[in-house]
Chimera marker file (.cmm) of the C-alpha trace (Angstrom):
<marker_set name="trace">
<marker id="1" x="0.151" y="-9.985" z="-94.759" r="1" g="1" b="0" radius="0.5"/>
<marker id="2" x="-0.442" y="-7.737" z="-97.615" r="1" g="1" b="0" radius="0.5"/>
<marker id="3" x="-2.453" y="-4.956" z="-96.771" r="1" g="1" b="0" radius="0.5"/>
<marker id="4" x="-5.685" y="-4.436" z="-99.061" r="1" g="1" b="0" radius="0.5"/>
<marker id="5" x="-6.033" y="-1.501" z="-101.474" r="1" g="1" b="0" radius="0.5"/>
<marker id="6" x="-9.216" y="0.690" z="-101.566" r="1" g="1" b="0" radius="0.5"/>
<marker id="7" x="-10.707" y="-0.271" z="-105.300" r="1" g="1" b="0" radius="0.5"/>
<marker id="8" x="-10.877" y="2.451" z="-107.300" r="1" g="1" b="0" radius="0.5"/>
<marker id="9" x="-14.333" y="4.081" z="-107.915" r="1" g="1" b="0" radius="0.5"/>
<marker id="10" x="-15.035" y="3.580" z="-111.873" r="1" g="1" b="0" radius="0.5"/>
<marker id="11" x="-15.691" y="6.958" z="-113.642" r="1" g="1" b="0" radius="0.5"/>
<marker id="12" x="-18.751" y="5.885" z="-115.520" r="1" g="1" b="0" radius="0.5"/>
<marker id="13" x="-21.007" y="8.555" z="-117.397" r="1" g="1" b="0" radius="0.5"/>
<marker id="14" x="-23.335" y="8.732" z="-114.933" r="1" g="1" b="0" radius="0.5"/>
<marker id="15" x="-21.352" y="9.378" z="-112.169" r="1" g="1" b="0" radius="0.5"/>
<marker id="16" x="-19.521" y="11.914" z="-113.915" r="1" g="1" b="0" radius="0.5"/>
<marker id="17" x="-23.232" y="13.373" z="-114.569" r="1" g="1" b="0" radius="0.5"/>
<marker id="18" x="-24.449" y="13.569" z="-111.200" r="1" g="1" b="0" radius="0.5"/>
<marker id="19" x="-21.255" y="15.140" z="-110.060" r="1" g="1" b="0" radius="0.5"/>
<marker id="20" x="-21.979" y="17.948" z="-112.531" r="1" g="1" b="0" radius="0.5"/>
<marker id="21" x="-25.271" y="18.721" z="-111.398" r="1" g="1" b="0" radius="0.5"/>
<marker id="22" x="-23.747" y="19.428" z="-107.908" r="1" g="1" b="0" radius="0.5"/>
<marker id="23" x="-20.907" y="21.572" z="-109.282" r="1" g="1" b="0" radius="0.5"/>
<marker id="24" x="-23.589" y="23.590" z="-111.674" r="1" g="1" b="0" radius="0.5"/>
<marker id="25" x="-26.189" y="23.723" z="-109.248" r="1" g="1" b="0" radius="0.5"/>
<marker id="26" x="-24.780" y="25.511" z="-106.306" r="1" g="1" b="0" radius="0.5"/>
<marker id="27" x="-28.162" y="24.277" z="-103.998" r="1" g="1" b="0" radius="0.5"/>
<marker id="28" x="-28.795" y="21.687" z="-102.019" r="1" g="1" b="0" radius="0.5"/>
<marker id="29" x="-30.846" y="18.821" z="-104.201" r="1" g="1" b="0" radius="0.5"/>
<marker id="30" x="-33.478" y="16.421" z="-103.838" r="1" g="1" b="0" radius="0.5"/>
<marker id="31" x="-33.139" y="12.622" z="-105.352" r="1" g="1" b="0" radius="0.5"/>
<marker id="32" x="-36.040" y="13.670" z="-107.952" r="1" g="1" b="0" radius="0.5"/>
<marker id="33" x="-34.718" y="16.747" z="-108.984" r="1" g="1" b="0" radius="0.5"/>
<marker id="34" x="-30.885" y="15.375" z="-109.108" r="1" g="1" b="0" radius="0.5"/>
<marker id="35" x="-31.971" y="12.516" z="-111.387" r="1" g="1" b="0" radius="0.5"/>
<marker id="36" x="-34.091" y="15.086" z="-113.349" r="1" g="1" b="0" radius="0.5"/>
<marker id="37" x="-31.054" y="17.474" z="-113.751" r="1" g="1" b="0" radius="0.5"/>
<marker id="38" x="-28.574" y="14.327" z="-114.529" r="1" g="1" b="0" radius="0.5"/>
<marker id="39" x="-30.857" y="12.886" z="-117.063" r="1" g="1" b="0" radius="0.5"/>
<marker id="40" x="-30.269" y="15.754" z="-119.548" r="1" g="1" b="0" radius="0.5"/>
<marker id="41" x="-27.003" y="14.284" z="-119.935" r="1" g="1" b="0" radius="0.5"/>
<marker id="42" x="-27.336" y="10.856" z="-119.541" r="1" g="1" b="0" radius="0.5"/>
<marker id="43" x="-30.896" y="10.066" z="-120.245" r="1" g="1" b="0" radius="0.5"/>
<marker id="44" x="-31.223" y="6.595" z="-119.566" r="1" g="1" b="0" radius="0.5"/>
<marker id="45" x="-29.974" y="7.265" z="-115.751" r="1" g="1" b="0" radius="0.5"/>
<marker id="46" x="-32.365" y="5.565" z="-113.505" r="1" g="1" b="0" radius="0.5"/>
<marker id="47" x="-33.106" y="6.368" z="-109.888" r="1" g="1" b="0" radius="0.5"/>
<marker id="48" x="-31.414" y="3.035" z="-108.390" r="1" g="1" b="0" radius="0.5"/>
<marker id="49" x="-27.843" y="4.669" z="-109.376" r="1" g="1" b="0" radius="0.5"/>
<marker id="50" x="-28.469" y="7.733" z="-108.511" r="1" g="1" b="0" radius="0.5"/>
<marker id="51" x="-29.279" y="6.468" z="-104.693" r="1" g="1" b="0" radius="0.5"/>
<marker id="52" x="-25.780" y="4.147" z="-104.926" r="1" g="1" b="0" radius="0.5"/>
<marker id="53" x="-23.967" y="7.439" z="-106.366" r="1" g="1" b="0" radius="0.5"/>
<marker id="54" x="-25.138" y="9.539" z="-104.006" r="1" g="1" b="0" radius="0.5"/>
<marker id="55" x="-24.503" y="7.378" z="-101.025" r="1" g="1" b="0" radius="0.5"/>
<marker id="56" x="-20.789" y="6.473" z="-102.588" r="1" g="1" b="0" radius="0.5"/>
<marker id="57" x="-20.182" y="10.682" z="-102.594" r="1" g="1" b="0" radius="0.5"/>
<marker id="58" x="-21.221" y="10.873" z="-99.364" r="1" g="1" b="0" radius="0.5"/>
<marker id="59" x="-19.016" y="8.218" z="-97.979" r="1" g="1" b="0" radius="0.5"/>
<marker id="60" x="-15.875" y="9.988" z="-99.982" r="1" g="1" b="0" radius="0.5"/>
<marker id="61" x="-16.849" y="12.993" z="-97.972" r="1" g="1" b="0" radius="0.5"/>
<marker id="62" x="-17.506" y="14.726" z="-101.502" r="1" g="1" b="0" radius="0.5"/>
<marker id="63" x="-21.384" y="15.274" z="-100.243" r="1" g="1" b="0" radius="0.5"/>
<marker id="64" x="-23.384" y="15.786" z="-97.305" r="1" g="1" b="0" radius="0.5"/>
<marker id="65" x="-26.747" y="14.304" z="-96.248" r="1" g="1" b="0" radius="0.5"/>
<marker id="66" x="-29.281" y="16.146" z="-95.011" r="1" g="1" b="0" radius="0.5"/>
<marker id="67" x="-32.518" y="15.309" z="-93.587" r="1" g="1" b="0" radius="0.5"/>
<marker id="68" x="-35.027" y="18.588" z="-93.677" r="1" g="1" b="0" radius="0.5"/>
<marker id="69" x="-38.226" y="18.031" z="-92.222" r="1" g="1" b="0" radius="0.5"/>
<marker id="70" x="-40.074" y="19.400" z="-95.352" r="1" g="1" b="0" radius="0.5"/>
<marker id="71" x="-37.844" y="18.621" z="-98.150" r="1" g="1" b="0" radius="0.5"/>
<marker id="72" x="-36.949" y="15.027" z="-96.966" r="1" g="1" b="0" radius="0.5"/>
<marker id="73" x="-33.316" y="13.737" z="-97.460" r="1" g="1" b="0" radius="0.5"/>
<marker id="74" x="-31.199" y="16.232" z="-99.932" r="1" g="1" b="0" radius="0.5"/>
<marker id="75" x="-27.494" y="16.005" z="-100.691" r="1" g="1" b="0" radius="0.5"/>
<marker id="76" x="-24.989" y="18.996" z="-101.130" r="1" g="1" b="0" radius="0.5"/>
<marker id="77" x="-21.523" y="19.699" z="-101.386" r="1" g="1" b="0" radius="0.5"/>
<marker id="78" x="-19.377" y="19.045" z="-98.462" r="1" g="1" b="0" radius="0.5"/>
<marker id="79" x="-16.989" y="21.775" z="-97.523" r="1" g="1" b="0" radius="0.5"/>
<marker id="80" x="-18.925" y="25.005" z="-97.655" r="1" g="1" b="0" radius="0.5"/>
<marker id="81" x="-19.015" y="27.362" z="-94.669" r="1" g="1" b="0" radius="0.5"/>
<marker id="82" x="-21.578" y="26.593" z="-91.803" r="1" g="1" b="0" radius="0.5"/>
<marker id="83" x="-24.932" y="27.338" z="-92.827" r="1" g="1" b="0" radius="0.5"/>
<marker id="84" x="-28.833" y="27.343" z="-92.765" r="1" g="1" b="0" radius="0.5"/>
<marker id="85" x="-31.569" y="26.417" z="-95.361" r="1" g="1" b="0" radius="0.5"/>
<marker id="86" x="-34.505" y="28.432" z="-96.825" r="1" g="1" b="0" radius="0.5"/>
<marker id="87" x="-37.612" y="26.178" z="-98.253" r="1" g="1" b="0" radius="0.5"/>
<marker id="88" x="-40.342" y="27.675" z="-100.239" r="1" g="1" b="0" radius="0.5"/>
<marker id="89" x="-43.359" y="25.574" z="-99.637" r="1" g="1" b="0" radius="0.5"/>
<marker id="90" x="-44.800" y="26.429" z="-103.000" r="1" g="1" b="0" radius="0.5"/>
<marker id="91" x="-41.963" y="25.398" z="-105.549" r="1" g="1" b="0" radius="0.5"/>
<marker id="92" x="-40.103" y="23.098" z="-102.862" r="1" g="1" b="0" radius="0.5"/>
<marker id="93" x="-37.026" y="24.150" z="-103.267" r="1" g="1" b="0" radius="0.5"/>
<marker id="94" x="-34.437" y="24.443" z="-101.222" r="1" g="1" b="0" radius="0.5"/>
<marker id="95" x="-31.896" y="27.622" z="-100.834" r="1" g="1" b="0" radius="0.5"/>
<marker id="96" x="-28.833" y="27.903" z="-98.881" r="1" g="1" b="0" radius="0.5"/>
<marker id="97" x="-28.827" y="31.156" z="-96.068" r="1" g="1" b="0" radius="0.5"/>
<marker id="98" x="-25.328" y="32.654" z="-95.450" r="1" g="1" b="0" radius="0.5"/>
<marker id="99" x="-23.759" y="32.529" z="-92.587" r="1" g="1" b="0" radius="0.5"/>
<marker id="100" x="-25.471" y="31.671" z="-88.963" r="1" g="1" b="0" radius="0.5"/>
<marker id="101" x="-26.346" y="34.457" z="-86.483" r="1" g="1" b="0" radius="0.5"/>
<marker id="102" x="-26.402" y="31.592" z="-83.559" r="1" g="1" b="0" radius="0.5"/>
<marker id="103" x="-23.340" y="31.189" z="-81.261" r="1" g="1" b="0" radius="0.5"/>
<marker id="104" x="-21.829" y="28.424" z="-82.294" r="1" g="1" b="0" radius="0.5"/>
<marker id="105" x="-22.184" y="26.391" z="-78.867" r="1" g="1" b="0" radius="0.5"/>
<marker id="106" x="-25.572" y="26.539" z="-77.662" r="1" g="1" b="0" radius="0.5"/>
<marker id="107" x="-26.658" y="25.857" z="-74.306" r="1" g="1" b="0" radius="0.5"/>
<marker id="108" x="-27.344" y="21.933" z="-73.500" r="1" g="1" b="0" radius="0.5"/>
<marker id="109" x="-28.961" y="20.268" z="-70.529" r="1" g="1" b="0" radius="0.5"/>
<marker id="110" x="-26.058" y="19.608" z="-67.713" r="1" g="1" b="0" radius="0.5"/>
<marker id="111" x="-23.975" y="16.913" z="-68.750" r="1" g="1" b="0" radius="0.5"/>
<marker id="112" x="-24.935" y="17.173" z="-72.681" r="1" g="1" b="0" radius="0.5"/>
<marker id="113" x="-22.384" y="18.443" z="-75.002" r="1" g="1" b="0" radius="0.5"/>
<marker id="114" x="-23.421" y="20.652" z="-78.331" r="1" g="1" b="0" radius="0.5"/>
<marker id="115" x="-22.121" y="19.279" z="-82.010" r="1" g="1" b="0" radius="0.5"/>
<marker id="116" x="-23.878" y="21.304" z="-84.182" r="1" g="1" b="0" radius="0.5"/>
<marker id="117" x="-27.167" y="22.617" z="-84.601" r="1" g="1" b="0" radius="0.5"/>
<marker id="118" x="-29.382" y="23.058" z="-88.053" r="1" g="1" b="0" radius="0.5"/>
<marker id="119" x="-31.967" y="25.754" z="-88.371" r="1" g="1" b="0" radius="0.5"/>
<marker id="120" x="-34.599" y="25.791" z="-91.169" r="1" g="1" b="0" radius="0.5"/>
<marker id="121" x="-36.359" y="28.346" z="-92.232" r="1" g="1" b="0" radius="0.5"/>
<marker id="122" x="-39.594" y="28.384" z="-94.312" r="1" g="1" b="0" radius="0.5"/>
<marker id="123" x="-41.703" y="30.489" z="-96.292" r="1" g="1" b="0" radius="0.5"/>
<marker id="124" x="-41.962" y="31.227" z="-100.788" r="1" g="1" b="0" radius="0.5"/>
<marker id="125" x="-38.839" y="32.326" z="-102.399" r="1" g="1" b="0" radius="0.5"/>
<marker id="126" x="-38.679" y="35.679" z="-104.032" r="1" g="1" b="0" radius="0.5"/>
<marker id="127" x="-39.517" y="33.878" z="-107.801" r="1" g="1" b="0" radius="0.5"/>
<marker id="128" x="-42.631" y="32.327" z="-105.981" r="1" g="1" b="0" radius="0.5"/>
<marker id="129" x="-43.680" y="35.598" z="-104.267" r="1" g="1" b="0" radius="0.5"/>
<marker id="130" x="-43.556" y="37.402" z="-107.553" r="1" g="1" b="0" radius="0.5"/>
<marker id="131" x="-45.840" y="34.912" z="-108.969" r="1" g="1" b="0" radius="0.5"/>
<marker id="132" x="-48.547" y="35.168" z="-106.618" r="1" g="1" b="0" radius="0.5"/>
<marker id="133" x="-48.489" y="38.753" z="-106.487" r="1" g="1" b="0" radius="0.5"/>
<marker id="134" x="-49.011" y="39.328" z="-110.611" r="1" g="1" b="0" radius="0.5"/>
<marker id="135" x="-51.734" y="36.458" z="-109.594" r="1" g="1" b="0" radius="0.5"/>
<marker id="136" x="-53.115" y="38.891" z="-107.155" r="1" g="1" b="0" radius="0.5"/>
<marker id="137" x="-52.657" y="36.766" z="-104.242" r="1" g="1" b="0" radius="0.5"/>
<marker id="138" x="-50.929" y="36.943" z="-101.247" r="1" g="1" b="0" radius="0.5"/>
<marker id="139" x="-48.022" y="34.718" z="-101.664" r="1" g="1" b="0" radius="0.5"/>
<marker id="140" x="-47.406" y="33.838" z="-97.845" r="1" g="1" b="0" radius="0.5"/>
<marker id="141" x="-50.835" y="33.934" z="-96.825" r="1" g="1" b="0" radius="0.5"/>
<marker id="142" x="-52.217" y="31.732" z="-94.031" r="1" g="1" b="0" radius="0.5"/>
<marker id="143" x="-49.262" y="29.742" z="-93.247" r="1" g="1" b="0" radius="0.5"/>
<marker id="144" x="-46.459" y="30.881" z="-90.533" r="1" g="1" b="0" radius="0.5"/>
<marker id="145" x="-44.797" y="29.059" z="-87.268" r="1" g="1" b="0" radius="0.5"/>
<link id1="1" id2="2" r="1" g="1" b="0" radius="0.2"/>
<link id1="2" id2="3" r="1" g="1" b="0" radius="0.2"/>
<link id1="3" id2="4" r="1" g="1" b="0" radius="0.2"/>
<link id1="4" id2="5" r="1" g="1" b="0" radius="0.2"/>
<link id1="5" id2="6" r="1" g="1" b="0" radius="0.2"/>
<link id1="6" id2="7" r="1" g="1" b="0" radius="0.2"/>
<link id1="7" id2="8" r="1" g="1" b="0" radius="0.2"/>
<link id1="8" id2="9" r="1" g="1" b="0" radius="0.2"/>
<link id1="9" id2="10" r="1" g="1" b="0" radius="0.2"/>
<link id1="10" id2="11" r="1" g="1" b="0" radius="0.2"/>
<link id1="11" id2="12" r="1" g="1" b="0" radius="0.2"/>
<link id1="12" id2="13" r="1" g="1" b="0" radius="0.2"/>
<link id1="13" id2="14" r="1" g="1" b="0" radius="0.2"/>
<link id1="14" id2="15" r="1" g="1" b="0" radius="0.2"/>
<link id1="15" id2="16" r="1" g="1" b="0" radius="0.2"/>
<link id1="16" id2="17" r="1" g="1" b="0" radius="0.2"/>
<link id1="17" id2="18" r="1" g="1" b="0" radius="0.2"/>
<link id1="18" id2="19" r="1" g="1" b="0" radius="0.2"/>
<link id1="19" id2="20" r="1" g="1" b="0" radius="0.2"/>
<link id1="20" id2="21" r="1" g="1" b="0" radius="0.2"/>
<link id1="21" id2="22" r="1" g="1" b="0" radius="0.2"/>
<link id1="22" id2="23" r="1" g="1" b="0" radius="0.2"/>
<link id1="23" id2="24" r="1" g="1" b="0" radius="0.2"/>
<link id1="24" id2="25" r="1" g="1" b="0" radius="0.2"/>
<link id1="25" id2="26" r="1" g="1" b="0" radius="0.2"/>
<link id1="26" id2="27" r="1" g="1" b="0" radius="0.2"/>
<link id1="27" id2="28" r="1" g="1" b="0" radius="0.2"/>
<link id1="28" id2="29" r="1" g="1" b="0" radius="0.2"/>
<link id1="29" id2="30" r="1" g="1" b="0" radius="0.2"/>
<link id1="30" id2="31" r="1" g="1" b="0" radius="0.2"/>
<link id1="31" id2="32" r="1" g="1" b="0" radius="0.2"/>
<link id1="32" id2="33" r="1" g="1" b="0" radius="0.2"/>
<link id1="33" id2="34" r="1" g="1" b="0" radius="0.2"/>
<link id1="34" id2="35" r="1" g="1" b="0" radius="0.2"/>
<link id1="35" id2="36" r="1" g="1" b="0" radius="0.2"/>
<link id1="36" id2="37" r="1" g="1" b="0" radius="0.2"/>
<link id1="37" id2="38" r="1" g="1" b="0" radius="0.2"/>
<link id1="38" id2="39" r="1" g="1" b="0" radius="0.2"/>
<link id1="39" id2="40" r="1" g="1" b="0" radius="0.2"/>
<link id1="40" id2="41" r="1" g="1" b="0" radius="0.2"/>
<link id1="41" id2="42" r="1" g="1" b="0" radius="0.2"/>
<link id1="42" id2="43" r="1" g="1" b="0" radius="0.2"/>
<link id1="43" id2="44" r="1" g="1" b="0" radius="0.2"/>
<link id1="44" id2="45" r="1" g="1" b="0" radius="0.2"/>
<link id1="45" id2="46" r="1" g="1" b="0" radius="0.2"/>
<link id1="46" id2="47" r="1" g="1" b="0" radius="0.2"/>
<link id1="47" id2="48" r="1" g="1" b="0" radius="0.2"/>
<link id1="48" id2="49" r="1" g="1" b="0" radius="0.2"/>
<link id1="49" id2="50" r="1" g="1" b="0" radius="0.2"/>
<link id1="50" id2="51" r="1" g="1" b="0" radius="0.2"/>
<link id1="51" id2="52" r="1" g="1" b="0" radius="0.2"/>
<link id1="52" id2="53" r="1" g="1" b="0" radius="0.2"/>
<link id1="53" id2="54" r="1" g="1" b="0" radius="0.2"/>
<link id1="54" id2="55" r="1" g="1" b="0" radius="0.2"/>
<link id1="55" id2="56" r="1" g="1" b="0" radius="0.2"/>
<link id1="56" id2="57" r="1" g="1" b="0" radius="0.2"/>
<link id1="57" id2="58" r="1" g="1" b="0" radius="0.2"/>
<link id1="58" id2="59" r="1" g="1" b="0" radius="0.2"/>
<link id1="59" id2="60" r="1" g="1" b="0" radius="0.2"/>
<link id1="60" id2="61" r="1" g="1" b="0" radius="0.2"/>
<link id1="61" id2="62" r="1" g="1" b="0" radius="0.2"/>
<link id1="62" id2="63" r="1" g="1" b="0" radius="0.2"/>
<link id1="63" id2="64" r="1" g="1" b="0" radius="0.2"/>
<link id1="64" id2="65" r="1" g="1" b="0" radius="0.2"/>
<link id1="65" id2="66" r="1" g="1" b="0" radius="0.2"/>
<link id1="66" id2="67" r="1" g="1" b="0" radius="0.2"/>
<link id1="67" id2="68" r="1" g="1" b="0" radius="0.2"/>
<link id1="68" id2="69" r="1" g="1" b="0" radius="0.2"/>
<link id1="69" id2="70" r="1" g="1" b="0" radius="0.2"/>
<link id1="70" id2="71" r="1" g="1" b="0" radius="0.2"/>
<link id1="71" id2="72" r="1" g="1" b="0" radius="0.2"/>
<link id1="72" id2="73" r="1" g="1" b="0" radius="0.2"/>
<link id1="73" id2="74" r="1" g="1" b="0" radius="0.2"/>
<link id1="74" id2="75" r="1" g="1" b="0" radius="0.2"/>
<link id1="75" id2="76" r="1" g="1" b="0" radius="0.2"/>
<link id1="76" id2="77" r="1" g="1" b="0" radius="0.2"/>
<link id1="77" id2="78" r="1" g="1" b="0" radius="0.2"/>
<link id1="78" id2="79" r="1" g="1" b="0" radius="0.2"/>
<link id1="79" id2="80" r="1" g="1" b="0" radius="0.2"/>
<link id1="80" id2="81" r="1" g="1" b="0" radius="0.2"/>
<link id1="81" id2="82" r="1" g="1" b="0" radius="0.2"/>
<link id1="82" id2="83" r="1" g="1" b="0" radius="0.2"/>
<link id1="83" id2="84" r="1" g="1" b="0" radius="0.2"/>
<link id1="84" id2="85" r="1" g="1" b="0" radius="0.2"/>
<link id1="85" id2="86" r="1" g="1" b="0" radius="0.2"/>
<link id1="86" id2="87" r="1" g="1" b="0" radius="0.2"/>
<link id1="87" id2="88" r="1" g="1" b="0" radius="0.2"/>
<link id1="88" id2="89" r="1" g="1" b="0" radius="0.2"/>
<link id1="89" id2="90" r="1" g="1" b="0" radius="0.2"/>
<link id1="90" id2="91" r="1" g="1" b="0" radius="0.2"/>
<link id1="91" id2="92" r="1" g="1" b="0" radius="0.2"/>
<link id1="92" id2="93" r="1" g="1" b="0" radius="0.2"/>
<link id1="93" id2="94" r="1" g="1" b="0" radius="0.2"/>
<link id1="94" id2="95" r="1" g="1" b="0" radius="0.2"/>
<link id1="95" id2="96" r="1" g="1" b="0" radius="0.2"/>
<link id1="96" id2="97" r="1" g="1" b="0" radius="0.2"/>
<link id1="97" id2="98" r="1" g="1" b="0" radius="0.2"/>
<link id1="98" id2="99" r="1" g="1" b="0" radius="0.2"/>
<link id1="99" id2="100" r="1" g="1" b="0" radius="0.2"/>
<link id1="100" id2="101" r="1" g="1" b="0" radius="0.2"/>
<link id1="101" id2="102" r="1" g="1" b="0" radius="0.2"/>
<link id1="102" id2="103" r="1" g="1" b="0" radius="0.2"/>
<link id1="103" id2="104" r="1" g="1" b="0" radius="0.2"/>
<link id1="104" id2="105" r="1" g="1" b="0" radius="0.2"/>
<link id1="105" id2="106" r="1" g="1" b="0" radius="0.2"/>
<link id1="106" id2="107" r="1" g="1" b="0" radius="0.2"/>
<link id1="107" id2="108" r="1" g="1" b="0" radius="0.2"/>
<link id1="108" id2="109" r="1" g="1" b="0" radius="0.2"/>
<link id1="109" id2="110" r="1" g="1" b="0" radius="0.2"/>
<link id1="110" id2="111" r="1" g="1" b="0" radius="0.2"/>
<link id1="111" id2="112" r="1" g="1" b="0" radius="0.2"/>
<link id1="112" id2="113" r="1" g="1" b="0" radius="0.2"/>
<link id1="113" id2="114" r="1" g="1" b="0" radius="0.2"/>
<link id1="114" id2="115" r="1" g="1" b="0" radius="0.2"/>
<link id1="115" id2="116" r="1" g="1" b="0" radius="0.2"/>
<link id1="116" id2="117" r="1" g="1" b="0" radius="0.2"/>
<link id1="117" id2="118" r="1" g="1" b="0" radius="0.2"/>
<link id1="118" id2="119" r="1" g="1" b="0" radius="0.2"/>
<link id1="119" id2="120" r="1" g="1" b="0" radius="0.2"/>
<link id1="120" id2="121" r="1" g="1" b="0" radius="0.2"/>
<link id1="121" id2="122" r="1" g="1" b="0" radius="0.2"/>
<link id1="122" id2="123" r="1" g="1" b="0" radius="0.2"/>
<link id1="123" id2="124" r="1" g="1" b="0" radius="0.2"/>
<link id1="124" id2="125" r="1" g="1" b="0" radius="0.2"/>
<link id1="125" id2="126" r="1" g="1" b="0" radius="0.2"/>
<link id1="126" id2="127" r="1" g="1" b="0" radius="0.2"/>
<link id1="127" id2="128" r="1" g="1" b="0" radius="0.2"/>
<link id1="128" id2="129" r="1" g="1" b="0" radius="0.2"/>
<link id1="129" id2="130" r="1" g="1" b="0" radius="0.2"/>
<link id1="130" id2="131" r="1" g="1" b="0" radius="0.2"/>
<link id1="131" id2="132" r="1" g="1" b="0" radius="0.2"/>
<link id1="132" id2="133" r="1" g="1" b="0" radius="0.2"/>
<link id1="133" id2="134" r="1" g="1" b="0" radius="0.2"/>
<link id1="134" id2="135" r="1" g="1" b="0" radius="0.2"/>
<link id1="135" id2="136" r="1" g="1" b="0" radius="0.2"/>
<link id1="136" id2="137" r="1" g="1" b="0" radius="0.2"/>
<link id1="137" id2="138" r="1" g="1" b="0" radius="0.2"/>
<link id1="138" id2="139" r="1" g="1" b="0" radius="0.2"/>
<link id1="139" id2="140" r="1" g="1" b="0" radius="0.2"/>
<link id1="140" id2="141" r="1" g="1" b="0" radius="0.2"/>
<link id1="141" id2="142" r="1" g="1" b="0" radius="0.2"/>
<link id1="142" id2="143" r="1" g="1" b="0" radius="0.2"/>
<link id1="143" id2="144" r="1" g="1" b="0" radius="0.2"/>
<link id1="144" id2="145" r="1" g="1" b="0" radius="0.2"/>
</marker_set>
């Protein structure tokens, strides 16, 4: 019996534009931001194509999908060292935090096996803090948790 070969994925302008976005913008991106940035190269790009391409890049292992509690579904390039994320509640941009101060294997209930962890920090980014200061408003006042 002949083995089936994987169907090669076509290299379309849309797929190349989406991949280029993640190569140029080295931080996690949401769907809307990915679409807006990729449309700079391919103005006819639609949201359905972005979803299909992101799913394809995740299945290929080139991107990771992260479900962030505030930013929603985001994607970032795979293969980076373990890290966490900071979410700016004003501009809604997500940034990577290098490294991890936590132990590799966190304690778990008896019989459980820890396979990984995610830490999400939130507040305001440097640009939003400067904007708030220039407007005479406290940037991070009012929210903490």
